[in-house]
Chimera marker file (.cmm) of the C-alpha trace (Angstrom):
<marker_set name="trace">
<marker id="1" x="-16.736" y="21.747" z="-9.235" r="1" g="1" b="0" radius="0.5"/>
<marker id="2" x="-19.920" y="20.649" z="-7.470" r="1" g="1" b="0" radius="0.5"/>
<marker id="3" x="-18.051" y="20.548" z="-4.159" r="1" g="1" b="0" radius="0.5"/>
<marker id="4" x="-16.855" y="24.115" z="-4.669" r="1" g="1" b="0" radius="0.5"/>
<marker id="5" x="-20.366" y="25.340" z="-5.498" r="1" g="1" b="0" radius="0.5"/>
<marker id="6" x="-21.831" y="23.550" z="-2.477" r="1" g="1" b="0" radius="0.5"/>
<marker id="7" x="-19.209" y="25.077" z="-0.219" r="1" g="1" b="0" radius="0.5"/>
<marker id="8" x="-19.972" y="28.609" z="-1.361" r="1" g="1" b="0" radius="0.5"/>
<marker id="9" x="-23.731" y="28.035" z="-1.224" r="1" g="1" b="0" radius="0.5"/>
<marker id="10" x="-23.544" y="26.855" z="2.386" r="1" g="1" b="0" radius="0.5"/>
<marker id="11" x="-21.244" y="29.701" z="3.380" r="1" g="1" b="0" radius="0.5"/>
<marker id="12" x="-23.522" y="32.298" z="1.762" r="1" g="1" b="0" radius="0.5"/>
<marker id="13" x="-26.532" y="30.656" z="3.383" r="1" g="1" b="0" radius="0.5"/>
<marker id="14" x="-24.841" y="30.697" z="6.773" r="1" g="1" b="0" radius="0.5"/>
<marker id="15" x="-25.202" y="26.970" z="7.400" r="1" g="1" b="0" radius="0.5"/>
<marker id="16" x="-21.520" y="25.975" z="7.134" r="1" g="1" b="0" radius="0.5"/>
<marker id="17" x="-20.231" y="22.429" z="6.930" r="1" g="1" b="0" radius="0.5"/>
<marker id="18" x="-17.876" y="22.348" z="9.909" r="1" g="1" b="0" radius="0.5"/>
<marker id="19" x="-18.810" y="19.686" z="12.416" r="1" g="1" b="0" radius="0.5"/>
<marker id="20" x="-15.640" y="18.000" z="13.626" r="1" g="1" b="0" radius="0.5"/>
<marker id="21" x="-13.455" y="20.867" z="14.745" r="1" g="1" b="0" radius="0.5"/>
<marker id="22" x="-10.071" y="21.092" z="13.045" r="1" g="1" b="0" radius="0.5"/>
<marker id="23" x="-8.307" y="17.709" z="13.081" r="1" g="1" b="0" radius="0.5"/>
<marker id="24" x="-4.655" y="17.476" z="12.030" r="1" g="1" b="0" radius="0.5"/>
<marker id="25" x="-4.222" y="17.769" z="8.259" r="1" g="1" b="0" radius="0.5"/>
<marker id="26" x="-2.781" y="14.255" z="7.936" r="1" g="1" b="0" radius="0.5"/>
<marker id="27" x="-6.031" y="12.855" z="9.388" r="1" g="1" b="0" radius="0.5"/>
<marker id="28" x="-7.994" y="14.714" z="6.739" r="1" g="1" b="0" radius="0.5"/>
<marker id="29" x="-5.817" y="13.254" z="4.009" r="1" g="1" b="0" radius="0.5"/>
<marker id="30" x="-5.928" y="9.690" z="5.334" r="1" g="1" b="0" radius="0.5"/>
<marker id="31" x="-9.594" y="9.653" z="6.237" r="1" g="1" b="0" radius="0.5"/>
<marker id="32" x="-11.349" y="11.835" z="3.661" r="1" g="1" b="0" radius="0.5"/>
<marker id="33" x="-9.005" y="11.796" z="0.670" r="1" g="1" b="0" radius="0.5"/>
<marker id="34" x="-7.942" y="8.141" z="0.757" r="1" g="1" b="0" radius="0.5"/>
<marker id="35" x="-9.908" y="5.988" z="3.205" r="1" g="1" b="0" radius="0.5"/>
<marker id="36" x="-13.477" y="7.140" z="2.686" r="1" g="1" b="0" radius="0.5"/>
<marker id="37" x="-13.403" y="7.184" z="-1.128" r="1" g="1" b="0" radius="0.5"/>
<marker id="38" x="-11.988" y="3.663" z="-1.316" r="1" g="1" b="0" radius="0.5"/>
<marker id="39" x="-14.216" y="2.171" z="1.378" r="1" g="1" b="0" radius="0.5"/>
<marker id="40" x="-17.435" y="3.910" z="0.404" r="1" g="1" b="0" radius="0.5"/>
<marker id="41" x="-17.031" y="3.188" z="-3.309" r="1" g="1" b="0" radius="0.5"/>
<marker id="42" x="-16.317" y="-0.484" z="-2.649" r="1" g="1" b="0" radius="0.5"/>
<marker id="43" x="-19.455" y="-0.679" z="-0.510" r="1" g="1" b="0" radius="0.5"/>
<marker id="44" x="-21.901" y="1.453" z="-2.500" r="1" g="1" b="0" radius="0.5"/>
<marker id="45" x="-20.760" y="1.038" z="-6.103" r="1" g="1" b="0" radius="0.5"/>
<marker id="46" x="-18.794" y="-2.205" z="-5.908" r="1" g="1" b="0" radius="0.5"/>
<marker id="47" x="-21.138" y="-4.245" z="-3.738" r="1" g="1" b="0" radius="0.5"/>
<marker id="48" x="-24.524" y="-2.532" z="-3.486" r="1" g="1" b="0" radius="0.5"/>
<marker id="49" x="-24.896" y="-1.188" z="-7.025" r="1" g="1" b="0" radius="0.5"/>
<marker id="50" x="-23.429" y="-4.366" z="-8.556" r="1" g="1" b="0" radius="0.5"/>
<marker id="51" x="-25.830" y="-6.523" z="-6.541" r="1" g="1" b="0" radius="0.5"/>
<marker id="52" x="-28.821" y="-4.418" z="-7.598" r="1" g="1" b="0" radius="0.5"/>
<marker id="53" x="-27.713" y="-4.592" z="-11.238" r="1" g="1" b="0" radius="0.5"/>
<marker id="54" x="-28.155" y="-8.368" z="-11.205" r="1" g="1" b="0" radius="0.5"/>
<marker id="55" x="-31.908" y="-8.045" z="-10.731" r="1" g="1" b="0" radius="0.5"/>
<marker id="56" x="-32.940" y="-4.490" z="-11.622" r="1" g="1" b="0" radius="0.5"/>
<marker id="57" x="-32.806" y="-3.384" z="-15.226" r="1" g="1" b="0" radius="0.5"/>
<marker id="58" x="-33.728" y="-0.099" z="-16.825" r="1" g="1" b="0" radius="0.5"/>
<marker id="59" x="-32.551" y="3.458" z="-16.594" r="1" g="1" b="0" radius="0.5"/>
<marker id="60" x="-33.698" y="7.008" z="-16.002" r="1" g="1" b="0" radius="0.5"/>
<marker id="61" x="-32.487" y="10.217" z="-17.606" r="1" g="1" b="0" radius="0.5"/>
<marker id="62" x="-30.690" y="12.523" z="-15.176" r="1" g="1" b="0" radius="0.5"/>
<marker id="63" x="-29.098" y="15.709" z="-16.523" r="1" g="1" b="0" radius="0.5"/>
<marker id="64" x="-29.195" y="14.264" z="-20.069" r="1" g="1" b="0" radius="0.5"/>
<marker id="65" x="-27.387" y="11.136" z="-18.863" r="1" g="1" b="0" radius="0.5"/>
<marker id="66" x="-28.916" y="7.705" z="-19.101" r="1" g="1" b="0" radius="0.5"/>
<marker id="67" x="-28.431" y="6.521" z="-15.520" r="1" g="1" b="0" radius="0.5"/>
<marker id="68" x="-29.088" y="2.858" z="-14.659" r="1" g="1" b="0" radius="0.5"/>
<marker id="69" x="-31.687" y="2.476" z="-11.910" r="1" g="1" b="0" radius="0.5"/>
<marker id="70" x="-29.246" y="0.515" z="-9.680" r="1" g="1" b="0" radius="0.5"/>
<marker id="71" x="-26.850" y="3.494" z="-9.869" r="1" g="1" b="0" radius="0.5"/>
<marker id="72" x="-29.642" y="5.878" z="-8.846" r="1" g="1" b="0" radius="0.5"/>
<marker id="73" x="-30.717" y="3.660" z="-5.942" r="1" g="1" b="0" radius="0.5"/>
<marker id="74" x="-27.075" y="3.399" z="-4.845" r="1" g="1" b="0" radius="0.5"/>
<marker id="75" x="-26.699" y="7.189" z="-5.004" r="1" g="1" b="0" radius="0.5"/>
<marker id="76" x="-29.816" y="7.704" z="-2.895" r="1" g="1" b="0" radius="0.5"/>
<marker id="77" x="-28.667" y="5.143" z="-0.302" r="1" g="1" b="0" radius="0.5"/>
<marker id="78" x="-25.202" y="6.724" z="-0.233" r="1" g="1" b="0" radius="0.5"/>
<marker id="79" x="-26.662" y="10.171" z="0.363" r="1" g="1" b="0" radius="0.5"/>
<marker id="80" x="-29.032" y="9.005" z="3.106" r="1" g="1" b="0" radius="0.5"/>
<marker id="81" x="-26.194" y="7.379" z="5.048" r="1" g="1" b="0" radius="0.5"/>
<marker id="82" x="-24.763" y="10.861" z="5.514" r="1" g="1" b="0" radius="0.5"/>
<marker id="83" x="-27.740" y="11.853" z="7.695" r="1" g="1" b="0" radius="0.5"/>
<marker id="84" x="-25.786" y="10.116" z="10.465" r="1" g="1" b="0" radius="0.5"/>
<marker id="85" x="-23.599" y="13.247" z="10.599" r="1" g="1" b="0" radius="0.5"/>
<marker id="86" x="-26.260" y="14.671" z="12.913" r="1" g="1" b="0" radius="0.5"/>
<marker id="87" x="-24.828" y="12.375" z="15.588" r="1" g="1" b="0" radius="0.5"/>
<marker id="88" x="-21.489" y="14.259" z="15.536" r="1" g="1" b="0" radius="0.5"/>
<marker id="89" x="-22.995" y="17.660" z="16.248" r="1" g="1" b="0" radius="0.5"/>
<marker id="90" x="-23.245" y="18.733" z="12.611" r="1" g="1" b="0" radius="0.5"/>
<marker id="91" x="-25.668" y="21.535" z="11.874" r="1" g="1" b="0" radius="0.5"/>
<marker id="92" x="-28.896" y="20.579" z="10.136" r="1" g="1" b="0" radius="0.5"/>
<marker id="93" x="-27.982" y="22.881" z="7.257" r="1" g="1" b="0" radius="0.5"/>
<marker id="94" x="-24.529" y="21.343" z="7.015" r="1" g="1" b="0" radius="0.5"/>
<marker id="95" x="-25.990" y="17.843" z="6.985" r="1" g="1" b="0" radius="0.5"/>
<marker id="96" x="-28.524" y="18.840" z="4.323" r="1" g="1" b="0" radius="0.5"/>
<marker id="97" x="-25.730" y="20.238" z="2.140" r="1" g="1" b="0" radius="0.5"/>
<marker id="98" x="-23.652" y="17.103" z="2.696" r="1" g="1" b="0" radius="0.5"/>
<marker id="99" x="-26.583" y="14.814" z="1.836" r="1" g="1" b="0" radius="0.5"/>
<marker id="100" x="-27.281" y="16.832" z="-1.330" r="1" g="1" b="0" radius="0.5"/>
<marker id="101" x="-23.602" y="16.737" z="-2.286" r="1" g="1" b="0" radius="0.5"/>
<marker id="102" x="-23.433" y="13.003" z="-1.588" r="1" g="1" b="0" radius="0.5"/>
<marker id="103" x="-26.435" y="12.445" z="-3.864" r="1" g="1" b="0" radius="0.5"/>
<marker id="104" x="-24.757" y="14.342" z="-6.695" r="1" g="1" b="0" radius="0.5"/>
<marker id="105" x="-21.461" y="12.549" z="-6.073" r="1" g="1" b="0" radius="0.5"/>
<marker id="106" x="-23.284" y="9.213" z="-5.948" r="1" g="1" b="0" radius="0.5"/>
<marker id="107" x="-24.983" y="9.867" z="-9.285" r="1" g="1" b="0" radius="0.5"/>
<marker id="108" x="-21.665" y="10.668" z="-10.974" r="1" g="1" b="0" radius="0.5"/>
<marker id="109" x="-19.833" y="7.764" z="-9.352" r="1" g="1" b="0" radius="0.5"/>
<marker id="110" x="-22.680" y="5.345" z="-10.093" r="1" g="1" b="0" radius="0.5"/>
<marker id="111" x="-22.827" y="6.439" z="-13.712" r="1" g="1" b="0" radius="0.5"/>
<marker id="112" x="-19.103" y="5.891" z="-14.215" r="1" g="1" b="0" radius="0.5"/>
<marker id="113" x="-19.230" y="2.555" z="-12.404" r="1" g="1" b="0" radius="0.5"/>
<marker id="114" x="-21.992" y="1.397" z="-14.734" r="1" g="1" b="0" radius="0.5"/>
<marker id="115" x="-20.224" y="2.721" z="-17.843" r="1" g="1" b="0" radius="0.5"/>
<marker id="116" x="-16.746" y="1.382" z="-17.126" r="1" g="1" b="0" radius="0.5"/>
<marker id="117" x="-17.368" y="-1.596" z="-14.847" r="1" g="1" b="0" radius="0.5"/>
<marker id="118" x="-14.466" y="-0.327" z="-12.763" r="1" g="1" b="0" radius="0.5"/>
<marker id="119" x="-14.214" y="1.241" z="-9.315" r="1" g="1" b="0" radius="0.5"/>
<marker id="120" x="-11.173" y="3.340" z="-10.246" r="1" g="1" b="0" radius="0.5"/>
<marker id="121" x="-13.175" y="6.208" z="-11.739" r="1" g="1" b="0" radius="0.5"/>
<marker id="122" x="-15.703" y="6.401" z="-8.874" r="1" g="1" b="0" radius="0.5"/>
<marker id="123" x="-12.882" y="6.365" z="-6.302" r="1" g="1" b="0" radius="0.5"/>
<marker id="124" x="-11.047" y="9.177" z="-8.100" r="1" g="1" b="0" radius="0.5"/>
<marker id="125" x="-14.240" y="11.236" z="-8.464" r="1" g="1" b="0" radius="0.5"/>
<marker id="126" x="-15.048" y="10.690" z="-4.782" r="1" g="1" b="0" radius="0.5"/>
<marker id="127" x="-11.535" y="11.636" z="-3.661" r="1" g="1" b="0" radius="0.5"/>
<marker id="128" x="-11.523" y="14.805" z="-5.771" r="1" g="1" b="0" radius="0.5"/>
<marker id="129" x="-14.954" y="15.755" z="-4.425" r="1" g="1" b="0" radius="0.5"/>
<marker id="130" x="-13.694" y="15.340" z="-0.848" r="1" g="1" b="0" radius="0.5"/>
<marker id="131" x="-10.486" y="17.234" z="-1.598" r="1" g="1" b="0" radius="0.5"/>
<marker id="132" x="-12.377" y="20.292" z="-2.835" r="1" g="1" b="0" radius="0.5"/>
<marker id="133" x="-14.667" y="20.316" z="0.187" r="1" g="1" b="0" radius="0.5"/>
<marker id="134" x="-11.846" y="20.029" z="2.699" r="1" g="1" b="0" radius="0.5"/>
<marker id="135" x="-9.558" y="22.497" z="0.945" r="1" g="1" b="0" radius="0.5"/>
<marker id="136" x="-12.249" y="25.154" z="1.078" r="1" g="1" b="0" radius="0.5"/>
<marker id="137" x="-13.148" y="24.265" z="4.654" r="1" g="1" b="0" radius="0.5"/>
<marker id="138" x="-9.583" y="24.756" z="5.931" r="1" g="1" b="0" radius="0.5"/>
<marker id="139" x="-8.893" y="27.967" z="3.980" r="1" g="1" b="0" radius="0.5"/>
<link id1="1" id2="2" r="1" g="1" b="0" radius="0.2"/>
<link id1="2" id2="3" r="1" g="1" b="0" radius="0.2"/>
<link id1="3" id2="4" r="1" g="1" b="0" radius="0.2"/>
<link id1="4" id2="5" r="1" g="1" b="0" radius="0.2"/>
<link id1="5" id2="6" r="1" g="1" b="0" radius="0.2"/>
<link id1="6" id2="7" r="1" g="1" b="0" radius="0.2"/>
<link id1="7" id2="8" r="1" g="1" b="0" radius="0.2"/>
<link id1="8" id2="9" r="1" g="1" b="0" radius="0.2"/>
<link id1="9" id2="10" r="1" g="1" b="0" radius="0.2"/>
<link id1="10" id2="11" r="1" g="1" b="0" radius="0.2"/>
<link id1="11" id2="12" r="1" g="1" b="0" radius="0.2"/>
<link id1="12" id2="13" r="1" g="1" b="0" radius="0.2"/>
<link id1="13" id2="14" r="1" g="1" b="0" radius="0.2"/>
<link id1="14" id2="15" r="1" g="1" b="0" radius="0.2"/>
<link id1="15" id2="16" r="1" g="1" b="0" radius="0.2"/>
<link id1="16" id2="17" r="1" g="1" b="0" radius="0.2"/>
<link id1="17" id2="18" r="1" g="1" b="0" radius="0.2"/>
<link id1="18" id2="19" r="1" g="1" b="0" radius="0.2"/>
<link id1="19" id2="20" r="1" g="1" b="0" radius="0.2"/>
<link id1="20" id2="21" r="1" g="1" b="0" radius="0.2"/>
<link id1="21" id2="22" r="1" g="1" b="0" radius="0.2"/>
<link id1="22" id2="23" r="1" g="1" b="0" radius="0.2"/>
<link id1="23" id2="24" r="1" g="1" b="0" radius="0.2"/>
<link id1="24" id2="25" r="1" g="1" b="0" radius="0.2"/>
<link id1="25" id2="26" r="1" g="1" b="0" radius="0.2"/>
<link id1="26" id2="27" r="1" g="1" b="0" radius="0.2"/>
<link id1="27" id2="28" r="1" g="1" b="0" radius="0.2"/>
<link id1="28" id2="29" r="1" g="1" b="0" radius="0.2"/>
<link id1="29" id2="30" r="1" g="1" b="0" radius="0.2"/>
<link id1="30" id2="31" r="1" g="1" b="0" radius="0.2"/>
<link id1="31" id2="32" r="1" g="1" b="0" radius="0.2"/>
<link id1="32" id2="33" r="1" g="1" b="0" radius="0.2"/>
<link id1="33" id2="34" r="1" g="1" b="0" radius="0.2"/>
<link id1="34" id2="35" r="1" g="1" b="0" radius="0.2"/>
<link id1="35" id2="36" r="1" g="1" b="0" radius="0.2"/>
<link id1="36" id2="37" r="1" g="1" b="0" radius="0.2"/>
<link id1="37" id2="38" r="1" g="1" b="0" radius="0.2"/>
<link id1="38" id2="39" r="1" g="1" b="0" radius="0.2"/>
<link id1="39" id2="40" r="1" g="1" b="0" radius="0.2"/>
<link id1="40" id2="41" r="1" g="1" b="0" radius="0.2"/>
<link id1="41" id2="42" r="1" g="1" b="0" radius="0.2"/>
<link id1="42" id2="43" r="1" g="1" b="0" radius="0.2"/>
<link id1="43" id2="44" r="1" g="1" b="0" radius="0.2"/>
<link id1="44" id2="45" r="1" g="1" b="0" radius="0.2"/>
<link id1="45" id2="46" r="1" g="1" b="0" radius="0.2"/>
<link id1="46" id2="47" r="1" g="1" b="0" radius="0.2"/>
<link id1="47" id2="48" r="1" g="1" b="0" radius="0.2"/>
<link id1="48" id2="49" r="1" g="1" b="0" radius="0.2"/>
<link id1="49" id2="50" r="1" g="1" b="0" radius="0.2"/>
<link id1="50" id2="51" r="1" g="1" b="0" radius="0.2"/>
<link id1="51" id2="52" r="1" g="1" b="0" radius="0.2"/>
<link id1="52" id2="53" r="1" g="1" b="0" radius="0.2"/>
<link id1="53" id2="54" r="1" g="1" b="0" radius="0.2"/>
<link id1="54" id2="55" r="1" g="1" b="0" radius="0.2"/>
<link id1="55" id2="56" r="1" g="1" b="0" radius="0.2"/>
<link id1="56" id2="57" r="1" g="1" b="0" radius="0.2"/>
<link id1="57" id2="58" r="1" g="1" b="0" radius="0.2"/>
<link id1="58" id2="59" r="1" g="1" b="0" radius="0.2"/>
<link id1="59" id2="60" r="1" g="1" b="0" radius="0.2"/>
<link id1="60" id2="61" r="1" g="1" b="0" radius="0.2"/>
<link id1="61" id2="62" r="1" g="1" b="0" radius="0.2"/>
<link id1="62" id2="63" r="1" g="1" b="0" radius="0.2"/>
<link id1="63" id2="64" r="1" g="1" b="0" radius="0.2"/>
<link id1="64" id2="65" r="1" g="1" b="0" radius="0.2"/>
<link id1="65" id2="66" r="1" g="1" b="0" radius="0.2"/>
<link id1="66" id2="67" r="1" g="1" b="0" radius="0.2"/>
<link id1="67" id2="68" r="1" g="1" b="0" radius="0.2"/>
<link id1="68" id2="69" r="1" g="1" b="0" radius="0.2"/>
<link id1="69" id2="70" r="1" g="1" b="0" radius="0.2"/>
<link id1="70" id2="71" r="1" g="1" b="0" radius="0.2"/>
<link id1="71" id2="72" r="1" g="1" b="0" radius="0.2"/>
<link id1="72" id2="73" r="1" g="1" b="0" radius="0.2"/>
<link id1="73" id2="74" r="1" g="1" b="0" radius="0.2"/>
<link id1="74" id2="75" r="1" g="1" b="0" radius="0.2"/>
<link id1="75" id2="76" r="1" g="1" b="0" radius="0.2"/>
<link id1="76" id2="77" r="1" g="1" b="0" radius="0.2"/>
<link id1="77" id2="78" r="1" g="1" b="0" radius="0.2"/>
<link id1="78" id2="79" r="1" g="1" b="0" radius="0.2"/>
<link id1="79" id2="80" r="1" g="1" b="0" radius="0.2"/>
<link id1="80" id2="81" r="1" g="1" b="0" radius="0.2"/>
<link id1="81" id2="82" r="1" g="1" b="0" radius="0.2"/>
<link id1="82" id2="83" r="1" g="1" b="0" radius="0.2"/>
<link id1="83" id2="84" r="1" g="1" b="0" radius="0.2"/>
<link id1="84" id2="85" r="1" g="1" b="0" radius="0.2"/>
<link id1="85" id2="86" r="1" g="1" b="0" radius="0.2"/>
<link id1="86" id2="87" r="1" g="1" b="0" radius="0.2"/>
<link id1="87" id2="88" r="1" g="1" b="0" radius="0.2"/>
<link id1="88" id2="89" r="1" g="1" b="0" radius="0.2"/>
<link id1="89" id2="90" r="1" g="1" b="0" radius="0.2"/>
<link id1="90" id2="91" r="1" g="1" b="0" radius="0.2"/>
<link id1="91" id2="92" r="1" g="1" b="0" radius="0.2"/>
<link id1="92" id2="93" r="1" g="1" b="0" radius="0.2"/>
<link id1="93" id2="94" r="1" g="1" b="0" radius="0.2"/>
<link id1="94" id2="95" r="1" g="1" b="0" radius="0.2"/>
<link id1="95" id2="96" r="1" g="1" b="0" radius="0.2"/>
<link id1="96" id2="97" r="1" g="1" b="0" radius="0.2"/>
<link id1="97" id2="98" r="1" g="1" b="0" radius="0.2"/>
<link id1="98" id2="99" r="1" g="1" b="0" radius="0.2"/>
<link id1="99" id2="100" r="1" g="1" b="0" radius="0.2"/>
<link id1="100" id2="101" r="1" g="1" b="0" radius="0.2"/>
<link id1="101" id2="102" r="1" g="1" b="0" radius="0.2"/>
<link id1="102" id2="103" r="1" g="1" b="0" radius="0.2"/>
<link id1="103" id2="104" r="1" g="1" b="0" radius="0.2"/>
<link id1="104" id2="105" r="1" g="1" b="0" radius="0.2"/>
<link id1="105" id2="106" r="1" g="1" b="0" radius="0.2"/>
<link id1="106" id2="107" r="1" g="1" b="0" radius="0.2"/>
<link id1="107" id2="108" r="1" g="1" b="0" radius="0.2"/>
<link id1="108" id2="109" r="1" g="1" b="0" radius="0.2"/>
<link id1="109" id2="110" r="1" g="1" b="0" radius="0.2"/>
<link id1="110" id2="111" r="1" g="1" b="0" radius="0.2"/>
<link id1="111" id2="112" r="1" g="1" b="0" radius="0.2"/>
<link id1="112" id2="113" r="1" g="1" b="0" radius="0.2"/>
<link id1="113" id2="114" r="1" g="1" b="0" radius="0.2"/>
<link id1="114" id2="115" r="1" g="1" b="0" radius="0.2"/>
<link id1="115" id2="116" r="1" g="1" b="0" radius="0.2"/>
<link id1="116" id2="117" r="1" g="1" b="0" radius="0.2"/>
<link id1="117" id2="118" r="1" g="1" b="0" radius="0.2"/>
<link id1="118" id2="119" r="1" g="1" b="0" radius="0.2"/>
<link id1="119" id2="120" r="1" g="1" b="0" radius="0.2"/>
<link id1="120" id2="121" r="1" g="1" b="0" radius="0.2"/>
<link id1="121" id2="122" r="1" g="1" b="0" radius="0.2"/>
<link id1="122" id2="123" r="1" g="1" b="0" radius="0.2"/>
<link id1="123" id2="124" r="1" g="1" b="0" radius="0.2"/>
<link id1="124" id2="125" r="1" g="1" b="0" radius="0.2"/>
<link id1="125" id2="126" r="1" g="1" b="0" radius="0.2"/>
<link id1="126" id2="127" r="1" g="1" b="0" radius="0.2"/>
<link id1="127" id2="128" r="1" g="1" b="0" radius="0.2"/>
<link id1="128" id2="129" r="1" g="1" b="0" radius="0.2"/>
<link id1="129" id2="130" r="1" g="1" b="0" radius="0.2"/>
<link id1="130" id2="131" r="1" g="1" b="0" radius="0.2"/>
<link id1="131" id2="132" r="1" g="1" b="0" radius="0.2"/>
<link id1="132" id2="133" r="1" g="1" b="0" radius="0.2"/>
<link id1="133" id2="134" r="1" g="1" b="0" radius="0.2"/>
<link id1="134" id2="135" r="1" g="1" b="0" radius="0.2"/>
<link id1="135" id2="136" r="1" g="1" b="0" radius="0.2"/>
<link id1="136" id2="137" r="1" g="1" b="0" radius="0.2"/>
<link id1="137" id2="138" r="1" g="1" b="0" radius="0.2"/>
<link id1="138" id2="139" r="1" g="1" b="0" radius="0.2"/>
</marker_set>
């Protein structure tokens, strides 16, 4: 749902999210629906957040959720990595929307990683988030 709202907000604001042209659909599926969710969740939630959780305790309340601080730090790091999209001719507005969306996605994924101890939920959430963004981009 957040991906859908972000898409419409960027379209209404005239900033758009398109930055890579229109690759073949199978590339979108392999890269954004399968590859990125698995790889990024292993790195940010599986490795980074788990490492931080060994030494950082405590939590903050975000949207009425008790979010562990390592999950919040992981979400922030995950979102900031997406600034690199500027190097592939993305618009500043598109990158800002992507960074904001990545922060929201990271918070949800980090919360579920902390709650379940599993990467399955974060990977599914990430994949669904990417699916909604790409579906609306190609329509």
